Phi, psi and omega in degrees: 000321180293325181290327178293316179295318181294319179293316179298317179297320179294319180294316180295317180296315180292326178295319179294321179295317179293322179294322179292324181281334181290329179286324182282333182279346182283334180277147180282142178299139183297322180296316180294318180297315179293326178295315179296319179296316180294323178294318178295319178295320180290327177291326181284341186286344182065023176247111181295325180295315179296319179298312179299318180297321181293312183289329176288327177296328178262006179057048178253160177256147182304314183295320179297316179296314182296327183273328193244344185272133177244136178235118180053039176086356179247154172294159191295330179290315177296321178299315180294320179294323178296332180260022177055035177259071186292327182294313180289326177295320178294322179297316180290322177296323178295327180293332180287330182075194179267137180249132179234130181253126178242131178270105182282339183267005181293125179252116180274136180280140177243135180266136180234132178246140180250000000 
């Protein structure tokens, strides 16, 4: 009887702990949110110096920002271009470098004549 009560108490306690942590993990951390907002604002400013200072202040890399940051539903390069920030958009595009796509599964047909 004691083991049933102890098990029930343990299950209820762990369920309450898990429910409490699920609500707090759904919200974005304030520091991360402010960092993303500041990076988007600096990209929109068309000042390469301000953009570089912002990403270095948050210890981010140019390539990481260009590939992963979204501003108002657009990737950051498109967002900067929409706001006529050509200098910062060019800086981020330069960080990506050239991308080459190779199809490894491509089967080339060979013609054989008999």
